[in-house]
N, C-alpha and C positions, 0 to 999 in steps of 0.2 A: 740203423746200421752204424757201426763205429767209424770214426774217421780213418782214412787211409794214411799210412806213414810214408813220408817222402824218403827216398834213398839218400843217406847222408853224404856220400861221395858225389853224387850227381848234383845235390843241392849246392855244394861248394864250387862246382866247376861250370855249371850252366846257369844262364839267366834268360828270362823270357823277354822278348821285345814286344813292342806295342802291337805288331801285326801277328803275334802268336808264334813266331819262330823262336828257336833256342840258340843263343849265341854262346861262344866259348873262346878262350884264349888258346892259341896254337902252342903245341909242345916244341921244345928244342931251343928256347931262348934263355935258359937258366945259366949255363956255364959252358966252357969249352967253345967259345964263340970265335976264337982266332982262326980256327981251321975251316970255318964256314964262310962262304962267299957273301959279299954285300948284297947280291941279288937274292940269295936264299934268306938272309936275315930280314931283308925288306919284305919278302913274301910272308915270313913268319910273324911280322908285326900286325898284319891284318887280322881282323876278327873272323873267326870261323862260324859257320852256321850249320846246324844239324840237317842232314839230308832228309828229304820228305819220306824216303823209304824206311827210315828209322824212327819216325815220329810216333808210331803206334807203341813201340817199345819204350820210348822216352816218356810217353804219357803214363805208363805204368810206374816208372821210376819217380816221376814228378807229377803226381795227379792234380796238383793245384797250381801248376805253372802256366 
């Protein structure tokens, strides 16, 4: 059986952790930051993790992650 291809967009945005979770950077920190509150910006700094309900879908996008 041939190798499965990883989704290029997902490959750039998600990284696998040691425990098997998928981590990603939160959106909204690129520009137009003056109108966003410090609390909101602090919350956006944290790493996001893919919810367990989406892991089956993500496994299809990233079969080797």
